[in-house]
C-alpha positions in Angstrom: -25.9 9.6 -32.0 -24.3 6.3 -31.1 -27.0 3.8 -30.0 -25.1 2.6 -27.0 -24.4 6.2 -25.9 -28.1 7.0 -26.3 -29.1 4.0 -24.2 -26.6 5.0 -21.5 -28.2 8.5 -21.3 -31.7 7.0 -21.1 -30.7 4.7 -18.3 -29.1 7.5 -16.3 -32.3 9.6 -16.8 -34.5 6.7 -15.7 -32.4 6.2 -12.5 -32.9 9.8 -11.5 -36.6 9.7 -12.4 -37.1 6.6 -10.2 -35.6 8.5 -7.3 -38.1 11.3 -7.7 -41.1 8.9 -8.2 -40.1 6.9 -5.1 -39.8 10.1 -3.1 -43.3 11.2 -4.1 -44.8 7.7 -3.5 -43.3 7.4 0.0 -44.3 11.0 1.0 -40.7 12.0 1.5 -40.6 10.1 4.8 -37.3 8.8 6.4 -36.7 5.1 6.3 -37.4 4.6 10.0 -40.9 6.1 9.4 -41.8 3.9 6.5 -45.2 2.2 6.4 -45.5 -1.3 5.1 -46.5 0.1 1.7 -43.5 2.4 1.7 -41.2 -0.5 2.4 -42.6 -2.4 -0.5 -42.2 0.6 -2.8 -38.6 1.1 -1.6 -37.7 -2.5 -2.2 -39.1 -2.3 -5.8 -37.1 0.9 -6.2 -33.8 -0.7 -5.2 -34.3 -3.7 -7.4 -35.2 -1.4 -10.4 -32.1 0.8 -9.7 -29.8 -2.3 -9.6 -31.2 -3.5 -13.0 -31.0 -0.1 -14.5 -27.4 0.5 -13.2 -26.4 -2.8 -14.7 -27.8 -1.8 -18.1 -26.1 1.6 -17.8 -22.7 0.0 -17.2 -23.3 -2.5 -20.0 -24.1 0.2 -22.5 -21.2 2.4 -21.4 -18.8 -0.6 -21.7 -20.1 -1.3 -25.2 -19.7 2.3 -26.2 -16.1 2.6 -24.9 -15.3 -0.7 -26.6 -16.5 0.7 -29.9 -14.4 3.8 -29.3 -11.3 1.6 -28.7 -11.9 -0.4 -31.8 -12.7 2.6 -34.0 -10.5 4.1 -36.6 -9.3 6.9 -34.3 -8.1 4.5 -31.7 -4.7 5.3 -30.2 -4.6 2.1 -28.2 -2.5 -0.8 -29.4 -4.2 -4.2 -30.0 -2.3 -5.8 -27.2 -3.6 -3.2 -24.8 -7.1 -3.8 -26.0 -6.7 -7.5 -25.4 -5.4 -7.0 -21.8 -8.5 -4.9 -20.9 -11.0 -7.3 -22.4 -13.1 -9.1 -21.3 -12.6 -8.9 -17.6 -12.3 -5.1 -17.5 -16.1 -4.4 -17.9 -17.1 -7.5 -16.0 -15.1 -6.6 -12.9 -16.4 -3.0 -12.7 -20.0 -4.2 -13.4 -19.7 -6.9 -10.7 -18.2 -4.3 -8.2 -21.0 -1.8 -8.9 -23.7 -4.5 -8.5 -22.1 -5.9 -5.3 -22.0 -2.4 -3.9 -25.7 -1.7 -4.6 -26.7 -5.1 -3.3 -24.8 -4.6 0.0 -26.1 -1.0 0.4 -29.6 -2.3 -0.2 -29.2 -5.1 2.3 -27.9 -2.5 4.7 -31.0 -0.3 4.1 -33.3 -3.3 4.7 -31.4 -4.1 7.9 -31.5 -0.5 9.0 -35.3 -0.4 8.7 -35.6 -2.9 11.6 -32.3 -2.1 13.4 -32.2 -0.5 16.8 -30.6 2.9 17.4 -27.7 1.2 19.1 -27.1 -0.9 16.0 -27.2 2.2 13.8 -24.7 3.9 16.1 -22.4 0.9 15.8 -22.8 1.1 12.0 -21.7 4.7 12.0 -18.5 3.7 13.8 -17.9 0.8 11.4 -18.6 3.1 8.5 -16.0 5.6 9.7 -13.4 3.0 10.5 -13.8 1.3 7.1 -13.5 4.6 5.3 -10.4 5.7 7.3 -8.7 2.3 6.8 -9.0 2.3 3.0 -8.3 6.0 2.6 -5.2 5.6 4.8 -3.9 2.8 2.6 -3.5 5.1 -0.4 -0.9 7.5 1.2 0.6 4.6 3.2 1.4 2.7 0.0 2.7 5.8 -1.8 4.8 6.9 1.1 6.2 3.4 1.8 7.1 3.0 -1.8 8.8 6.4 -1.8 10.8 5.5 1.3 11.9 2.2 -0.1 13.0 3.7 -3.4 14.9 6.4 -1.5 16.6 3.6 0.5 17.6 1.8 -2.7 18.8 5.0 -4.4 21.0 6.0 -1.5 22.8 2.6 -1.4 26.1 2.4 -3.3 26.4 0.2 -6.4 28.9 -2.1 -4.8 26.5 -2.6 -1.8 23.8 -4.1 -4.1 26.3 -6.0 -6.1 27.7 -7.7 -3.0 24.3 -8.1 -1.6 23.0 -10.1 -4.5 26.2 -12.1 -5.1 26.4 -13.0 -1.4 23.0 -14.7 -1.8 24.4 -17.1 -4.4 27.0 -18.4 -2.0 25.8 -21.6 -0.2 22.5 -21.3 -2.0 21.4 -24.8 -1.0 21.2 -23.6 2.6 19.6 -20.2 1.8 17.2 -21.4 -0.9 14.5 -22.6 1.6 14.6 -19.3 3.6 14.4 -17.2 0.4 11.4 -19.2 -0.8 9.7 -18.9 2.6 10.1 -15.1 2.4 8.4 -15.2 -1.0 5.5 -17.2 0.4 5.2 -14.9 3.4 5.0 -11.9 1.0 2.3 -13.5 -1.0 0.4 -14.5 2.1 0.7 -10.9 3.4 -0.7 -9.6 0.1 -3.6 -12.0 0.2 -4.5 -11.1 3.7 -4.3 -7.4 2.9 -6.5 -8.0 -0.1 -9.1 -9.8 2.1 -9.0 -6.9 4.6 -9.7 -4.4 1.8 -12.6 -6.6 0.6 -13.9 -6.8 4.2 -13.6 -3.0 4.5 -15.6 -2.6 1.3 -18.4 -5.0 2.6 -18.6 -3.3 6.0 -18.6 0.2 4.4 -21.4 -0.7 2.1 -23.6 -2.4 4.7 -23.0 0.4 7.3 -23.7 3.1 4.7 -27.1 1.5 4.2 -27.9 0.9 7.9 -26.9 4.4 9.1 -29.6 6.9 8.3 -27.2 9.9 8.2 -25.1 8.5 5.3 -26.2 9.6 1.9 -24.7 10.6 -1.4 -23.1 9.2 -4.6 -19.8 8.8 -2.8 -21.2 5.8 -1.0 -21.7 4.1 -4.4 -18.4 5.1 -6.0 -16.1 4.4 -3.0 -17.0 0.7 -2.3 -17.2 0.1 -6.1 -13.6 1.3 -6.3 -12.6 -1.0 -3.4 -14.3 -4.1 -4.9 -12.7 -3.4 -8.3 -9.3 -3.3 -6.6 -10.0 -6.6 -4.8 -11.5 -8.4 -7.8 -8.6 -7.4 -9.9 -6.4 -9.5 -7.6 -8.3 -12.7 -8.3 -6.9 -14.8 -11.1 -10.1 -16.2 -12.5 -9.0 -18.2 -15.5 -5.9 -19.5 -17.2 -4.9 -17.7 -20.4 -6.0 -20.3 -22.9 -5.9 -17.6 -25.5 -2.2 -18.3 -25.6 -2.7 -21.4 -27.6 -4.5 -19.5 -30.4 -1.2 -17.9 -31.3 -0.1 -18.7 -34.9 3.2 -20.1 -33.7 1.5 -23.2 -32.2 1.5 -26.4 -34.4 -0.8 -29.4 -34.2 0.1 -33.0 -33.4 -1.4 -34.0 -36.8 1.2 -31.9 -38.6 4.1 -32.8 -36.4 3.5 -36.3 -35.0 7.2 -37.1 -34.5 8.0 -33.9 -32.6 5.0 -34.5 -30.3 6.1 -38.1 -29.8 9.5 -37.0 -28.6 8.0 -34.4 -26.3 5.5 -37.0 -24.9 8.3 -39.4 -24.4 10.3 -36.9 -22.3 7.2 -35.9 -20.4 6.4 -39.5 -19.5 10.0 -40.1 -18.3 9.6 -36.9 -16.1 6.2 -38.1 -14.9 4.4 -35.1 -16.4 1.0 -36.3 -17.4 -0.8 -33.2 -18.8 -1.5 -32.3 -22.4 1.2 -30.8 -24.6 1.0 -28.0 -27.1 4.1 -27.1 -29.0 5.0 -23.6 -30.4 7.8 -23.2 -32.9 10.2 -20.2 -32.6 12.9 -19.0 -35.0 15.8 -19.2 -32.5 18.0 -21.8 -30.8 16.2 -22.0 -27.5 13.6 -24.1 -25.7 11.2 -23.2 -23.0 8.1 -24.5 -21.1 5.3 -23.2 -18.9 2.2 -24.8 -17.4 -1.1 -23.3 -18.5 -4.0 -25.0 -16.8 -4.1 -28.7 -17.8 -1.6 -28.1 -20.6 2.2 -27.8 -21.0 3.1 -25.0 -23.4 6.4 -26.1 -25.0 8.4 -23.7 -27.1 11.2 -25.1 -29.3 13.4 -23.2 -31.7 13.6 -24.6 -35.2 17.4 -24.1 -35.2 17.5 -26.9 -32.5 15.3 -29.1 -34.7 17.9 -28.7 -37.5 21.2 -29.2 -35.6 20.2 -31.7 -33.0 19.7 -35.4 -33.3 16.6 -37.3 -32.2 18.2 -38.3 -28.9 19.6 -34.9 -28.3 16.2 -33.4 -28.7 14.8 -35.8 -26.1 17.5 -34.6 -23.7 16.5 -31.0 -24.3 12.8 -31.9 -23.7 13.9 -33.7 -20.5 15.6 -30.5 -19.3 12.5 -28.4 -20.0 10.0 -30.8 -18.4 12.1 -30.9 -15.2 11.1 -27.3 -14.7 7.4 -28.3 -14.4 7.7 -31.4 -12.4 5.8 -31.7 -9.1 8.7 -30.6 -7.0 8.9 -27.4 -8.9 5.2 -26.7 -8.9 5.3 -24.2 -6.0 8.3 -22.4 -7.6 6.5 -22.1 -10.9 3.5 -20.6 -9.2 5.8 -17.9 -7.7 7.1 -17.2 -11.2 3.6 -17.0 -12.6 2.4 -14.8 -9.8 5.3 -12.4 -10.2 4.6 -12.1 -14.0 0.9 -11.6 -13.2 1.3 -8.7 -10.7 4.0 -7.2 -12.9 1.5 -7.0 -15.8 -1.0 -5.2 -13.6 -3.2 -8.3 -12.7 -6.7 -8.0 -14.1 -6.3 -4.6 -15.8 -9.3 -2.3 -15.7 -9.9 1.4 -16.5 -9.5 2.1 -12.8 -6.1 0.2 -12.5 -4.2 3.5 -12.5 -5.9 4.2 -9.1 -6.5 0.8 -7.6 -3.0 -0.4 -8.2 -1.8 2.3 -5.8 -3.3 0.2 -3.0 -0.9 -2.6 -3.8 2.3 -0.7 -4.7 4.0 -1.7 -1.4 3.0 -5.5 -1.2 3.7 -5.9 -5.0 7.0 -4.1 -4.8 8.1 -6.2 -1.8 7.2 -9.4 -3.6 8.9 -8.4 -6.8 12.1 -7.5 -5.0 12.1 -10.8 -3.1 11.3 -12.7 -6.2 14.1 -11.2 -8.2 16.5 -11.9 -5.3 15.3 -15.5 -5.2 15.4 -16.0 -8.9 19.0 -14.5 -9.2 20.3 -16.6 -6.2 18.7 -19.9 -7.1 18.6 -19.9 -10.9 21.9 -21.7 -11.3 20.7 -24.3 -8.9 17.4 -24.9 -10.8 19.2 -25.1 -14.2 21.7 -27.5 -12.8 18.9 -29.8 -11.5 17.3 -29.6 -15.0 20.6 -30.6 -16.6 20.7 -33.6 -14.3 17.3 -34.6 -15.5 18.9 -35.2 -19.0 20.7 -38.2 -17.5 17.3 -39.9 -17.4 17.7 -40.5 -21.1 20.6 -42.9 -20.3 22.7 -41.1 -22.8 24.9 -38.5 -21.2 27.0 -38.1 -24.3 23.9 -37.0 -26.2 23.0 -34.4 -23.5 26.6 -33.1 -23.6 26.6 -32.9 -27.4 23.3 -31.0 -27.4 24.7 -28.5 -24.9 27.9 -28.1 -27.0 25.9 -27.4 -30.2 23.8 -24.8 -28.4 27.0 -23.2 -27.0 28.5 -23.2 -30.6 25.4 -21.4 -31.9 25.6 -18.8 -29.1 29.3 -18.2 -30.1 28.2 -17.9 -33.7 25.7 -15.3 -32.8 28.4 -13.4 -30.9 30.7 -13.4 -33.9 27.8 -12.6 -36.3 27.5 -9.1 -34.8 30.8 -8.3 -36.6 30.0 -10.0 -39.9 28.5 -8.7 -43.1 24.9 -9.9 -43.9 22.3 -9.2 -46.6 19.7 -6.6 -45.8 16.3 -8.2 -45.4 14.6 -5.3 -47.2 16.8 -5.1 -50.2 14.5 -7.0 -52.6 11.8 -4.8 -54.2 9.1 -7.2 -53.2 8.7 -9.3 -50.1 10.5 -12.5 -50.6 10.7 -15.6 -48.4 13.2 -14.9 -45.7 14.8 -18.3 -45.0 16.5 -19.4 -41.8 18.5 -21.7 -43.9 20.7 -18.8 -44.9 21.6 -18.3 -41.2 21.9 -22.0 -40.6 24.3 -22.4 -43.6 26.4 -19.5 -42.3 26.5 -21.0 -38.9 27.6 -24.4 -40.2 30.3 -22.8 -42.4 31.7 -20.8 -39.4 31.5 -23.8 -37.1 33.6 -25.9 -39.4 36.2 -23.1 -39.4 36.1 -22.1 -35.7 35.2 -25.4 -34.0 38.6 -25.9 -32.2 38.7 -22.2 -31.1 35.1 -22.4 -29.8 35.9 -25.6 -27.8 39.0 -24.0 -26.2 36.9 -20.9 -25.3 34.2 -23.2 -23.8 36.8 -24.8 -21.6 38.2 -21.4 -20.4 34.8 -19.6 -19.9 34.3 -17.9 -16.6 30.9 -17.9 -14.8 29.3 -14.4 -15.1 27.8 -13.0 -12.0 24.6 -12.2 -13.8 24.2 -15.5 -15.7 21.1 -17.7 -15.0 22.7 -20.9 -16.4 25.9 -22.8 -15.5 28.7 -22.5 -18.0 29.4 -25.4 -20.3 32.4 -26.8 -18.4 30.2 -27.0 -15.2 27.4 -28.7 -17.1 29.8 -31.3 -18.6 31.3 -32.0 -15.2 27.8 -32.6 -13.8 27.0 -35.0 -16.7 30.3 -36.8 -16.1 31.6 -36.0 -19.5 35.2 -34.9 -20.1 35.6 -35.0 -23.8 34.2 -32.0 -25.8 32.9 -33.7 -29.0 30.0 -33.3 -31.3 27.8 -36.2 -32.3 25.9 -36.3 -35.6 22.3 -35.1 -36.0 20.8 -38.4 -37.0 17.1 -38.3 -37.3 14.4 -40.6 -38.6 13.2 -39.6 -42.1 9.9 -38.5 -40.6 11.5 -36.2 -38.0 13.9 -34.8 -40.6 11.0 -33.9 -42.8 9.3 -32.2 -39.9 12.4 -30.2 -39.1 12.5 -29.0 -42.7 8.8 -28.2 -42.6 9.3 -26.3 -39.3 11.9 -24.0 -41.0 9.5 -23.3 -43.8 6.8 -22.6 -41.2 8.8 -19.9 -39.5 9.9 -18.5 -42.9 6.2 -18.1 -43.7 5.4 -16.4 -40.4 8.3 -14.0 -40.9 7.1 -13.2 -44.4 3.6 -12.7 -43.2 4.7 -10.2 -40.5 6.9 -8.3 -42.9 4.7 -8.3 -45.9 1.9 -6.4 -44.2 3.8 -3.1 -44.5 6.8 -4.2 -46.5 7.0 -1.1 -48.7 7.1 1.2 -45.7 9.7 -1.0 -44.0 11.8 -1.1 -47.1 11.7 2.7 -47.4 12.8 3.1 -43.8 15.4 0.3 -43.5 16.8 0.1 -47.0 16.0 3.0 -49.3 16.7 5.8 -46.8 19.8 4.2 -45.5 21.2 3.4 -49.0 20.5 7.0 -50.1 22.3 8.4 -47.1 25.4 6.2 -47.7 25.4 6.9 -51.4 25.1 10.7 -50.9 28.0 10.5 -48.4 30.1 8.5 -50.9 29.3 11.0 -53.7 30.5 13.8 -51.5 33.8 12.2 -51.1 33.2 10.3 -47.9 33.9 13.3 -45.6 34.4 12.9 -41.9 32.0 15.4 -40.3 31.7 15.2 -36.5 28.0 15.4 -36.2 27.2 13.2 -39.3 29.6 10.2 -39.4 27.6 8.3 -36.7 24.5 8.4 -39.0 26.6 6.9 -41.8 27.8 4.1 -39.4 24.2 3.3 -38.3 23.1 3.2 -42.0 25.9 0.9 -42.9 25.0 -1.4 -40.0 21.3 -1.5 -41.1 22.5 -2.4 -44.6 24.7 -5.2 -43.2 27.9 -3.7 -44.4 29.9 -4.0 -41.2 33.3 -4.4 -42.8 32.9 -0.9 -44.2 32.0 0.3 -40.7 35.3 -0.8 -39.3 37.1 1.0 -42.1 35.2 4.2 -41.4 35.9 4.0 -37.7 39.6 3.7 -38.4 39.4 6.9 -40.5 37.5 8.8 -37.8 39.9 7.7 -35.1 43.0 8.7 -37.1 41.6 12.0 -38.4 39.6 13.5 -35.5 40.3 14.2 -31.8 39.1 11.7 -29.2 36.0 13.6 -28.0 34.8 13.6 -31.6 35.8 10.0 -32.2 34.2 8.5 -29.1 31.4 6.8 -31.0 34.0 5.4 -33.5 36.1 4.1 -30.7 33.1 2.3 -29.2 31.9 0.7 -32.5 35.5 -0.3 -33.5 36.0 -1.9 -30.0 32.6 -3.6 -30.2 33.5 -5.2 -33.6 36.9 -6.3 -32.4 35.5 -7.9 -29.3 32.9 -9.7 -31.3 35.8 -11.1 -33.4 37.3 -12.4 -30.1 40.1 -9.8 -30.4 41.0 -8.4 -27.0 42.4 -5.2 -28.6 38.8 -4.1 -28.6 39.0 -3.6 -24.8 41.2 -0.5 -25.2 38.9 1.1 -27.8 35.8 0.6 -25.7 37.4 1.9 -22.5 38.5 5.0 -24.4 34.9 5.6 -25.5 33.5 5.0 -22.0 35.9 7.4 -20.3 35.4 10.1 -22.8 31.6 9.9 -23.2 29.3 8.6 -20.4 26.7 7.6 -23.0 28.7 4.4 -23.7 29.1 3.3 -20.1 26.2 0.8 -20.0 26.7 -0.7 -23.4 30.5 -0.6 -23.1 30.6 -2.3 -19.7 28.1 -5.0 -20.9 30.2 -6.0 -23.9 33.5 -5.9 -22.0 32.2 -8.1 -19.2 30.7 -10.6 -21.6 33.9 -10.8 -23.6 36.1 -11.4 -20.5 33.8 -14.2 -19.3 33.6 -15.8 -22.8 37.3 -15.8 -23.3 38.3 -16.7 -19.7 40.4 -13.6 -19.3 40.5 -13.5 -15.5 43.0 -10.7 -15.3 41.0 -8.3 -17.5 37.8 -9.5 -15.8 39.1 -8.4 -12.4 40.2 -5.1 -13.8 36.8 -4.7 -15.5 34.9 -5.5 -12.3 36.9 -2.9 -10.4 36.4 -0.2 -13.0 32.7 -1.2 -13.5 31.8 -0.5 -9.9 33.4 3.0 -10.1 31.8 3.8 -13.5 28.4 2.5 -12.5 28.5 4.6 -9.3 29.4 7.7 -11.3 26.6 6.9 -13.8 24.1 6.6 -10.9 25.3 9.7 -8.9 26.1 12.1 -11.8 25.4 11.0 -15.3 21.8 9.7 -14.7 21.0 13.3 -13.5 21.8 14.6 -16.9 18.7 13.1 -18.5 16.1 14.6 -16.2 15.0 18.1 -15.1 13.3 18.0 -11.7 11.9 20.7 -9.4 14.7 20.3 -6.8 17.5 20.8 -9.4 19.8 23.8 -9.1 19.0 25.7 -12.2 20.4 29.0 -13.4 21.0 30.9 -16.6 23.9 29.5 -18.6 26.8 31.6 -20.0 28.6 29.6 -22.7 32.1 30.4 -24.0 32.1 33.2 -26.6 30.8 32.0 -30.0 29.5 28.6 -28.8 25.9 29.6 -28.4 25.9 31.3 -31.8 27.3 28.1 -33.3 24.7 26.0 -31.7 21.8 28.2 -32.6 23.1 28.5 -36.2 23.1 24.7 -36.5 19.7 24.2 -35.0 18.2 26.9 -37.3 19.7 25.1 -40.3 17.9 21.8 -39.5 14.7 22.8 -37.6 12.4 22.5 -40.7 10.5 25.5 -39.3 9.1 23.5 -36.5 11.0 25.0 -33.5 9.5 28.0 -31.8 11.6 28.5 -28.7 15.0 27.5 -27.4 15.9 27.7 -23.8 19.4 27.3 -22.2 20.0 26.5 -18.5 22.9 25.5 -16.3 22.2 22.6 -14.0 24.6 22.2 -11.1 24.7 18.5 -10.1 27.6 18.9 -7.6 30.4 21.3 -7.0 32.6 19.6 -9.6 30.0 18.8 -12.3 27.6 21.0 -14.2 25.6 20.4 -17.4 24.2 22.8 -20.0 20.6 22.0 -20.7 19.2 22.8 -24.1 15.4 22.8 -24.2 13.5 22.8 -27.5 9.9 24.0 -27.7 8.3 22.8 -30.9 5.2 24.0 -32.7 1.9 22.7 -31.3 1.4 20.8 -34.6 4.7 19.1 -34.9 4.3 15.3 -35.1 6.5 12.9 -33.0 8.4 11.5 -36.0 9.5 15.0 -37.0 10.4 15.8 -33.4 12.5 12.7 -33.1 14.4 13.4 -36.4 15.3 17.0 -35.4 16.2 16.1 -31.8 18.5 13.3 -33.1 20.4 15.8 -35.3 20.7 18.2 -32.4 21.9 15.5 -30.0 24.6 14.4 -32.4 25.8 18.0 -32.9 25.9 18.7 -29.1 27.8 15.5 -28.5 30.8 16.8 -30.5 31.7 19.5 -28.0 34.5 18.3 -25.7 34.5 21.2 -23.3 30.9 21.1 -22.3 28.4 18.5 -21.2 25.0 19.1 -22.7 21.6 17.8 -21.9 18.8 17.9 -24.5 15.1 18.1 -23.7 11.7 18.5 -25.4 9.9 21.3 -23.6 6.7 19.3 -23.4 8.5 16.5 -21.5 9.4 18.9 -18.6 6.6 18.8 -16.1 8.1 19.9 -12.8 9.8 23.1 -13.7 8.4 26.3 -15.4 11.4 26.9 -17.7 10.0 30.2 -19.1 9.9 31.7 -15.7 13.7 31.5 -15.2 15.2 34.8 -16.1 17.6 34.6 -19.1 16.6 31.1 -20.0 15.1 32.0 -23.4 17.9 32.3 -25.9 16.1 32.1 -29.2 12.5 32.4 -30.6 11.1 32.2 -34.0 10.4 35.6 -35.6 7.0 34.7 -37.1 3.7 34.5 -35.2 4.0 31.4 -33.1 1.4 28.9 -31.9 3.1 27.6 -28.8 0.4 29.2 -26.6 -1.9 26.4 -27.9 0.2 23.9 -25.9 
C-alpha cells in the first residue's frame, strides 16, 4: 500500500480513537459540567486533533499529488501546475482555521452564559442560511442574466457595444467607475462570506446543541472559497519559460528596451521573451516588466523603429495606466478560476454572479476604450523625436499583416515532409515576405490608405495612426542596425528555430505520420483512382492538400466540384474557392462565399468573418454596408435556428422521424460500410425548432470500448455524408453526449442495431 495513503488511514483512526479516549476520561459529561481536569483534558484533545488533522490533510495531498503525476494520469501538465502549490495549502489552512475557531468557540462556551449561548444559536442559524442562500441566488441570477442575453436580438447587442465607442472620452470614466464598483462589490461580498464562516465556526463551538461533522466541512468550504479569492503572489514562474532570454546574451536588445523604459519613466526591471511572430506585448509582473518581442520585428525594423515599438508598449504600463492594468489582470485572474483547488467546482458557484458581472463590464470597457488606449500608446512613440521612424515601423507591421493575409492562398512546403526533424527556419517565411513585399508594395500602400475601421478592431487603422503622428507620406525607411544588434537579430531567429525544433522533435514521427504521410497517401490514392468527385469525399482531399501546402491544386479542385456538382454538394467548394480569392484580394470571392453561406449554415461564422475582414481591408464601403445588413440577419438566424441544431435538450420537441423513401436505407448502408464494427445502435429523431424548420437528428451509440480517436474518425465520415443531402437538415450526435433526454425511451427512435451480442449495457 502507498505510504502516504497508509499514513492518512492511520491519522484518521487516531482522530476517532482520541474522541473515544476523551469521552472516557471526561466521564461523558457535557461541556458545561466539565471539571477543571476535564477542561484540561479537552484542551489537550483539541490541540491533538488539530495536529492530527493537519497531518491527515498533508498525507492526503501528497497521495493525490502522486496520483496526478503517475503514469495513469489523465490531467494535463498545465492543469497540474494550476492546482499546485496553493491547492493543498488553501484547503489545509481552511481546515485548520475552522478547527481553531470551533475550538475557540468551545472554550468561550465553557464560560459563556445561557443568554450568550442563545445568541450564538441565532448567529449560527443566520450564518448558515446566508451562505446556503448564496448558492441558489448565484445560480438563479446567472440563469436570469443569461436568459436576458439570449432573448435580445443580435442587432441590439451590436448597437449596444458600438454605441459605447461613440464619444468614448466622455464615457470612459463612467465605464471604468462601473468596473471599480463591480470589483468593490465582489470584495465586500467575499468579506461577508469570510465573516459568515468565522461566525458560523465560533457559534458552532459556543452552542452546546451543535454537533456533527457538518460543522467542520461547511466552514472549511467557506474559508476555501474566500482564500481562493486572495491573490497571494505574483506569478514569477512565468520568467522560467524557455522563451525568456538574458541580458548577457542580448545586451543591445535590453539596452533599447531600457532606453524606451527610461523615456517612459518606467523604472522596474525588464525581462524579454522572444516570440516567432511580428508582434510585441508587455505586462507588469511584480517588480518586473515582461516584454514580448517577435523576432520578425527584430529582422525588419531598424534600431530607431524598435525603440518606437518599445515606447508604444511601455506606455501601456506607465503610472497613468496602472489602475487599468490591474483591471485587466483581475479579469484574467477570475476568468482562470482564481486560486484553483479541488473544491473550485463548488466554491466558484458562490461567485458566478459577481464574476459574471465584472467580466461583462470589463469586456464592454475593453471594447469601447481599446482604440483610445492604443492611440495614446501611438502618441508615446513621438517621444523618440522621430515620427517618421514610428510611421515606418507601423507601415512595416501593416505590410507583414497583409503578407499573412495573402499567405493563406499561397503554396508552402509542409513542415513534416522531411523524414527526420530538420531545423525549421523563420528565414524561409521572412524571405517569402520580402519577395512579396517588393512585388506588392504599391498595392499594399493603396489598400492601407483605403482601409476602413472594423467595428471589432482593437487598434486604429494605419491611416488614423499616420494622421496622429503627423505623417502624410507612406514610405518605408531602411532597417539600419548596429553590427551588434544585427547579430542579436540573427541569433534571435536561430533561437526561435531551435525552440520550434525542440517542440516538434519530441514526437516528430507521430506528427509526420498524421500531418504528412496520411495526407499524402490520401491524395495519391485519390489521384490513382482518377481524381473522382465524390460528394462525401472531396472535402477530405481539399483538407489534405491544404495540410500539404498545395493550395493552388485546391483551387483547381474547387473549380471542378463547382462545375460538375449541384450547389448543395458544392457548398464547401464554393466556400474554399471564395476564401482563396478573397485572400488574393479578388472581390469575386464574395459571391462564392455568400453562395456557401446561404446554402449551408455551417459556413456562416467563418464566411461572415472573412467577408467583413476583406471589405475593411480593401476599403469597399458599398460591399461592407451590404455585408453588415446581411450579417445581422444571418447571425440572428444562426442564433435562433441553426444553433439549436447542435444540441438536444429536455425541452426540445422530439418525435420519430419518417425520411423520404430510400433515404434511411441509403444512410444506414453508408454508416454500415464505414463503422469499423464499433457502432451498436443508431437512433433517428425529428426535432421541431419552429413551425417552419425541423431537423433530423442521427444519434450514434458506440461500443463501450471504442476510443475517442476512432469515434472522431467515424463521426467525421458520417457528418460529411449527411452534409450532401440538399432536402434535409441533419444533426449528428454521439449517444454518450446526450444527457438530458432518454433517447431509447422515445418510440420508434431506434432504427438500427448490430446483430451480434452488444456491450452497450456497460455504458
